[in-house]
C-alpha positions as CSV (number, residue, x, y, z in Angstrom):
1,M,5.5,-19.6,-19.2
2,S,4.4,-21.8,-16.2
3,H,5.9,-22.8,-12.9
4,D,5.1,-25.5,-10.5
5,S,3.5,-24.1,-7.3
6,A,5.9,-26.4,-5.3
7,A,8.7,-24.2,-6.5
8,F,7.4,-21.2,-4.6
9,D,9.6,-20.7,-1.5
10,F,8.4,-18.4,1.3
11,T,10.6,-20.0,4.0
12,T,14.2,-19.8,3.0
13,P,15.9,-16.7,4.5
14,L,17.6,-14.5,1.9
15,D,20.5,-12.3,2.8
16,R,19.3,-8.9,1.8
17,R,22.3,-7.1,3.1
18,V,24.4,-8.3,0.1
19,Y,23.1,-5.3,-1.8
20,P,22.1,-1.8,-0.5
21,T,18.6,-2.2,1.0
22,T,16.5,0.5,2.6
23,K,14.8,-2.0,4.9
24,W,17.9,-3.9,6.1
25,H,20.6,-1.2,6.1
26,L,19.0,1.6,8.2
27,Y,19.6,-0.2,11.5
28,D,22.5,-2.2,13.0
29,E,22.8,-5.9,12.1
30,D,21.4,-7.0,15.5
31,V,18.0,-5.3,14.8
32,L,15.2,-7.2,13.0
33,P,13.6,-4.9,10.5
34,L,9.8,-5.1,10.3
35,W,9.2,-1.6,9.1
36,V,9.2,-0.3,5.5
37,A,6.6,-2.0,3.3
38,D,8.6,-4.4,1.1
39,M,8.6,-8.1,1.7
40,D,11.6,-10.5,2.2
41,F,10.3,-13.2,-0.1
42,A,11.9,-14.2,-3.4
43,V,9.7,-12.9,-6.3
44,A,7.7,-15.2,-8.5
45,P,9.9,-17.4,-10.7
46,A,7.9,-16.0,-13.7
47,I,9.2,-12.5,-12.9
48,Q,12.8,-13.7,-12.4
49,T,12.6,-15.5,-15.8
50,A,11.2,-12.5,-17.6
51,L,13.8,-10.1,-16.2
52,A,16.6,-12.5,-17.1
53,E,15.3,-12.8,-20.7
54,R,15.1,-9.0,-21.0
55,V,18.6,-8.5,-19.6
56,A,19.9,-11.0,-22.2
57,H,19.1,-8.3,-24.8
58,P,21.8,-5.8,-23.9
59,V,20.2,-2.6,-25.0
60,F,18.3,-0.5,-22.4
61,G,17.1,2.6,-24.2
62,Y,13.9,4.6,-23.8
63,T,10.7,2.5,-23.7
64,H,7.0,2.7,-23.3
65,A,4.3,0.5,-21.8
66,S,3.7,-2.3,-24.3
67,R,0.3,-3.3,-25.6
68,D,0.8,-6.7,-23.9
69,L,1.4,-5.1,-20.6
70,K,-1.7,-3.0,-20.8
71,Q,-3.8,-6.0,-21.9
72,A,-2.4,-8.0,-19.0
73,L,-3.7,-5.4,-16.5
74,C,-7.0,-5.2,-18.3
75,Q,-7.4,-9.0,-18.0
76,W,-6.3,-9.0,-14.4
77,S,-8.8,-6.3,-13.5
78,L,-11.7,-8.0,-15.3
79,A,-11.0,-11.4,-13.9
80,R,-10.6,-10.4,-10.3
81,Y,-12.8,-7.3,-9.9
82,G,-15.2,-7.4,-12.8
83,W,-13.9,-4.0,-13.8
84,E,-13.5,-3.7,-17.6
85,I,-10.7,-1.1,-18.1
86,E,-9.3,-0.1,-21.5
87,P,-5.6,0.0,-22.6
88,D,-6.1,3.7,-23.5
89,W,-7.1,4.5,-19.9
90,Q,-3.6,3.5,-18.6
91,H,-0.7,5.9,-18.1
92,W,2.4,4.1,-16.7
93,L,4.8,6.1,-14.6
94,P,7.6,5.5,-12.0
95,G,5.6,5.0,-8.8
96,V,2.6,5.9,-6.8
97,V,4.2,8.6,-4.7
98,P,5.2,10.6,-7.8
99,A,1.6,10.1,-9.1
100,L,0.1,11.6,-5.9
101,H,2.3,14.7,-6.4
102,V,1.4,15.0,-10.1
103,A,-2.3,14.8,-9.2
104,S,-1.9,17.7,-6.8
105,L,0.1,19.8,-9.2
106,A,-2.0,19.0,-12.3
107,L,-5.5,19.1,-10.8
108,T,-5.4,21.9,-8.2
109,Q,-4.1,25.4,-7.8
110,P,-1.7,26.8,-5.2
111,G,-3.4,27.2,-1.9
112,D,-6.2,24.7,-2.7
113,G,-7.0,22.1,-0.1
114,V,-5.8,18.6,-0.4
115,L,-7.7,16.2,2.0
116,T,-6.8,12.8,3.3
117,V,-7.9,10.6,6.2
118,T,-5.5,9.5,9.0
119,P,-3.7,7.3,9.9
120,I,-2.3,7.2,6.4
121,Y,0.8,6.2,4.5
122,P,3.3,9.0,5.4
123,P,3.9,10.4,1.8
124,F,0.2,11.3,1.6
125,L,0.7,13.8,4.5
126,K,3.5,15.6,2.6
127,V,1.9,16.1,-0.8
128,A,0.1,19.3,-0.1
129,D,3.2,21.0,1.5
130,N,5.5,19.7,-1.2
131,T,3.2,21.2,-3.9
132,G,2.2,24.5,-2.3
133,R,-1.3,23.4,-1.4
134,T,-3.1,23.4,1.9
135,P,-3.0,20.1,3.9
136,Q,-6.3,18.9,5.4
137,T,-6.7,15.8,7.4
138,A,-9.6,14.0,9.1
139,P,-9.1,11.2,11.6
140,M,-10.7,7.8,11.1
141,R,-12.8,6.2,13.9
142,A,-10.7,3.8,15.9
143,P,-12.0,0.3,16.7
144,T,-14.1,-0.3,19.8
145,E,-15.4,-3.3,21.6
146,E,-18.7,-2.9,19.8
147,D,-17.1,-2.4,16.4
148,P,-13.6,-3.9,15.9
149,L,-13.0,-2.3,12.5
150,W,-11.4,1.1,11.6
151,R,-14.1,3.2,10.1
152,L,-14.4,6.4,8.1
153,D,-15.6,9.3,10.3
154,F,-17.7,11.3,8.0
155,D,-18.4,14.0,10.6
156,A,-14.7,14.5,10.9
157,M,-14.4,14.7,7.1
158,E,-17.2,17.2,6.9
159,A,-15.4,19.3,9.6
160,A,-12.1,19.2,7.7
161,V,-13.3,20.0,4.2
162,T,-13.6,23.6,3.1
163,P,-14.9,25.4,-0.1
164,H,-11.2,25.5,-1.2
165,T,-10.8,21.7,-1.0
166,R,-10.2,20.3,-4.5
167,L,-8.6,16.9,-4.1
168,L,-9.1,13.8,-2.0
169,L,-6.1,11.5,-1.6
170,W,-7.7,8.1,-0.9
171,C,-6.1,4.8,0.0
172,H,-8.2,1.6,-0.6
173,P,-7.4,-1.0,0.8
174,H,-6.1,1.2,3.5
175,N,-2.5,1.5,4.6
176,P,-1.8,1.2,7.5
177,T,-5.0,-0.2,9.0
178,G,-5.6,-2.9,6.3
179,R,-9.3,-1.9,6.0
180,V,-11.2,-3.1,2.9
181,F,-14.0,-0.5,2.7
182,D,-17.4,-2.0,2.2
183,H,-20.2,-0.9,-0.2
184,E,-22.0,1.3,2.3
185,E,-18.8,3.2,3.1
186,L,-17.9,3.7,-0.5
187,A,-21.4,4.9,-1.2
188,R,-21.2,7.5,1.6
189,L,-17.8,8.5,0.4
190,S,-19.2,9.1,-3.1
191,D,-21.9,11.3,-1.6
192,F,-19.2,13.3,0.2
193,V,-17.1,13.6,-3.0
194,E,-20.0,14.8,-5.1
195,R,-21.4,17.1,-2.5
196,H,-18.0,19.0,-2.3
197,D,-17.2,18.6,-6.0
198,L,-13.8,16.9,-5.4
199,L,-11.4,15.0,-7.5
200,V,-10.1,11.7,-6.2
201,C,-6.6,10.1,-6.4
202,S,-7.2,6.5,-5.2
203,D,-4.2,4.5,-4.2
204,E,-5.3,0.9,-4.6
205,L,-1.9,-0.7,-4.4
206,H,-2.8,-3.4,-1.9
207,C,-6.0,-4.5,-3.6
208,D,-4.5,-7.9,-4.6
209,L,-3.6,-8.7,-1.0
210,I,-7.0,-9.4,0.5
211,L,-6.5,-11.7,3.5
212,D,-10.0,-12.3,5.0
213,G,-12.2,-13.1,1.9
214,S,-13.5,-9.5,1.7
215,A,-14.2,-8.2,-1.8
216,H,-12.1,-5.3,-3.0
217,R,-14.3,-2.8,-5.0
218,P,-12.3,-0.4,-7.2
219,L,-13.7,2.9,-6.3
220,A,-14.3,4.0,-9.9
221,H,-16.0,0.7,-10.6
222,A,-18.0,0.4,-7.4
223,E,-19.2,4.0,-7.7
224,P,-19.5,4.7,-11.5
225,R,-20.7,8.3,-10.7
226,L,-17.1,9.0,-9.5
227,A,-15.4,7.5,-12.6
228,S,-15.0,10.9,-14.3
229,R,-13.5,12.3,-11.1
230,T,-11.1,9.4,-10.2
231,I,-7.5,8.5,-10.9
232,T,-6.9,4.9,-9.8
233,L,-3.3,4.0,-9.0
234,W,-2.3,0.4,-9.4
235,A,1.0,-1.5,-9.4
236,A,2.6,-4.9,-9.1
237,S,5.1,-3.4,-6.6
238,K,3.5,-4.4,-3.2
239,T,1.8,-7.7,-4.2
240,F,4.7,-9.1,-6.2
241,N,7.6,-7.5,-4.2
242,V,9.1,-5.4,-7.0
243,A,8.9,-2.0,-5.4
244,G,12.5,-1.2,-6.3
245,L,11.7,-1.4,-10.0
246,T,9.6,1.7,-9.7
247,S,6.7,1.1,-12.0
248,A,3.0,1.9,-11.5
249,C,-0.1,2.7,-13.5
250,A,-2.7,5.5,-13.4
251,V,-6.0,4.2,-14.7
252,I,-8.2,7.1,-15.8
253,S,-11.3,6.6,-17.8
254,D,-12.2,10.2,-18.4
255,D,-10.4,11.7,-21.4
256,D,-10.1,15.2,-20.0
257,L,-8.9,14.1,-16.6
258,R,-6.4,11.8,-18.2
259,A,-5.1,14.5,-20.4
260,R,-4.7,16.9,-17.5
261,F,-2.8,14.2,-15.5
262,K,-0.5,13.3,-18.4
263,R,0.3,17.0,-19.0
264,G,1.2,17.2,-15.4
265,C,3.8,14.4,-15.9
266,L,5.6,16.2,-18.7
267,G,9.1,17.2,-17.6
268,L,8.7,15.7,-14.2
269,M,8.5,12.0,-14.9
270,P,11.3,10.1,-16.5
271,S,10.9,7.6,-19.3
272,D,9.2,4.3,-18.4
273,N,11.3,1.8,-16.5
274,I,12.2,-1.1,-18.7
275,M,12.7,-3.6,-15.9
276,G,9.7,-2.4,-13.9
277,E,7.3,-2.9,-16.8
278,T,8.9,-6.2,-17.7
279,A,8.3,-7.4,-14.1
280,A,4.7,-6.0,-14.1
281,H,3.8,-7.8,-17.3
282,A,5.1,-11.1,-15.9
283,A,3.3,-10.5,-12.6
284,F,-0.1,-9.8,-14.1
285,A,0.2,-12.4,-16.9
286,H,1.7,-15.3,-15.0
287,G,1.9,-14.5,-11.3
288,E,-1.4,-15.7,-9.9
289,P,-0.2,-19.1,-8.6
290,W,2.6,-17.4,-6.7
291,R,0.2,-14.8,-5.3
292,Q,-2.1,-17.5,-3.9
293,G,0.9,-19.0,-2.2
294,L,1.9,-15.6,-0.8
295,L,-1.6,-15.0,0.6
296,A,-1.5,-18.4,2.4
297,Q,1.8,-17.4,4.0
298,L,0.6,-14.0,5.0
299,R,-2.5,-15.4,6.6
300,D,-0.3,-17.8,8.6
301,N,1.9,-15.0,9.6
302,L,-1.0,-12.9,10.7
303,A,-2.4,-15.7,12.9
304,L,1.0,-15.9,14.6
305,I,1.0,-12.2,15.3
306,E,-2.5,-12.4,16.8
307,S,-1.5,-15.2,19.1
308,F,1.3,-13.0,20.5
309,V,-0.8,-9.8,20.8
310,A,-3.3,-11.8,22.8
311,R,-0.6,-12.2,25.5
312,W,0.3,-8.5,25.6
313,P,-1.7,-6.3,28.0
314,G,-2.5,-2.8,26.6
315,V,-1.7,-3.8,23.0
316,H,-4.6,-3.8,20.5
317,L,-4.8,-5.0,17.0
318,S,-7.7,-4.8,14.6
319,A,-6.7,-7.6,12.2
320,P,-6.0,-6.2,8.7
321,Q,-8.4,-7.4,6.1
322,A,-5.7,-6.8,3.5
323,T,-2.0,-6.0,3.2
324,F,1.0,-7.5,4.9
325,L,0.9,-4.7,7.6
326,A,-0.3,-4.8,11.1
327,W,-1.3,-1.5,12.8
328,L,-0.6,-1.9,16.5
329,D,-2.2,0.3,19.1
330,L,0.5,0.6,21.8
331,R,-0.9,3.7,23.7
332,E,-1.7,1.6,26.8
333,A,1.3,-0.7,26.7
334,G,3.4,1.4,29.1
335,L,6.1,2.1,26.5
336,G,6.2,5.8,26.8
337,E,5.3,8.5,24.3
338,T,7.0,6.9,21.4
339,P,6.5,3.1,21.7
340,Q,8.3,2.4,18.4
341,K,11.5,3.8,19.8
342,T,11.1,1.7,23.0
343,V,10.6,-1.5,21.0
344,L,13.6,-0.7,18.9
345,K,15.9,0.1,21.9
346,Q,14.7,-2.6,24.3
347,A,13.7,-5.4,21.9
348,G,15.8,-4.8,18.9
349,V,12.8,-4.8,16.5
350,A,12.3,-2.0,14.0
351,L,8.7,-0.9,13.4
352,N,7.3,2.2,11.8
353,N,6.5,5.1,14.1
354,G,2.7,5.8,14.2
355,A,3.4,9.5,14.5
356,D,4.6,9.5,10.9
357,F,1.1,8.3,9.9
358,G,-0.6,11.0,11.9
359,W,-1.3,8.8,15.0
360,P,1.3,8.9,17.8
361,G,1.3,5.9,20.1
362,F,0.8,3.4,17.3
363,A,3.3,1.3,15.3
364,R,3.1,-0.5,12.0
365,L,4.6,-4.0,11.7
366,N,5.5,-5.5,8.4
367,F,4.8,-9.3,8.5
368,G,5.8,-10.0,4.9
369,T,8.8,-12.0,6.0
370,E,9.9,-15.6,6.7
371,R,7.9,-17.1,9.6
372,A,11.1,-17.9,11.5
373,L,12.3,-14.3,11.4
374,L,8.8,-13.1,12.3
375,E,8.6,-15.5,15.3
376,Q,12.1,-14.4,16.4
377,A,11.0,-10.7,16.3
378,L,7.7,-11.5,18.2
379,M,9.6,-13.4,20.9
380,R,11.8,-10.3,21.4
381,M,8.7,-8.2,21.7
382,D,7.1,-10.8,24.0
383,A,10.0,-10.4,26.5
384,L,9.2,-6.7,26.6
385,L,5.4,-6.8,26.5
386,A,4.1,-10.0,28.1
387,P,3.6,-10.1,31.9
388,S,6.5,-12.0,33.6
389,G,5.6,-15.6,34.1
390,V,3.1,-15.8,31.3
């Protein structure tokens, strides 16, 4: 199965209101939605073809992850990250958020501490409460003029951890800041994890969306000493825009840890998603040319955002190294306590509220959309944020 790269279209607007869509139906039709993390691009033709072929066989009974799917992920991992994973390490399940909850239920006891760093993808902040554990958070270090990157604050992490902490919920590359953590940071994180005898559930969903040439290092591969402690969560959902097909993979090299996680899934996770796994196989086996086209479009979109942010006093952006998400610091923009609501009301652009990520005053902007729509949204925000006459 092959497709000419010229067939990849990242410019034609698609009417997503034709079907029920979380992103496009929460707000009125005059609002431009740049919030929830799915993209507005047509998926790779290879995925569309694979799904059409599977639908042509009109039986949709229970299924399981095929050997071909598992091998495709193994080959993808080895080719891009030098990480040689095994088919038997893989446990496929319907989504990363369920996997975070299973990790908490299966690997900790009621009352144990579940730690994460903020800002963070909002479901992370709900896992502990949802599973009867103790939520623990540590803030990252925000960018400064001397250091323009978001950094882990290990002093804050040491202050947050307790003898009852058992699990670290980790996000790498990081949502919402877009950080690709470097070797030194991962080494210090590993020291921290070993010192406090933690298990790690590592959401690496955005690893295939590196924008700036940085090298993603899967935690369990970059730090082999953590391999027996780490569950790596992977999926085609964000990179290949198939989040609605609810399919993800937990990669766990340690037999005992994998058995504990799989037992935790029993009775809670439904049978594997036929369409999700069909799409994932097509993505990992045939989606690389489309992914390269996507990355080029995302880099172009990010440059457009940076050109606008440069015009807006009091607005700061540390350019994401990965993801299609821009984490805007609006605390000095004069938009009140909840800038996201002001942008929605006065500019008609829907962003994610930073408070949901643990950092009020910020907003997350999804730039995985057609350039024309993104430019329209930025022009609306420009009328609100740029000094008059600029």
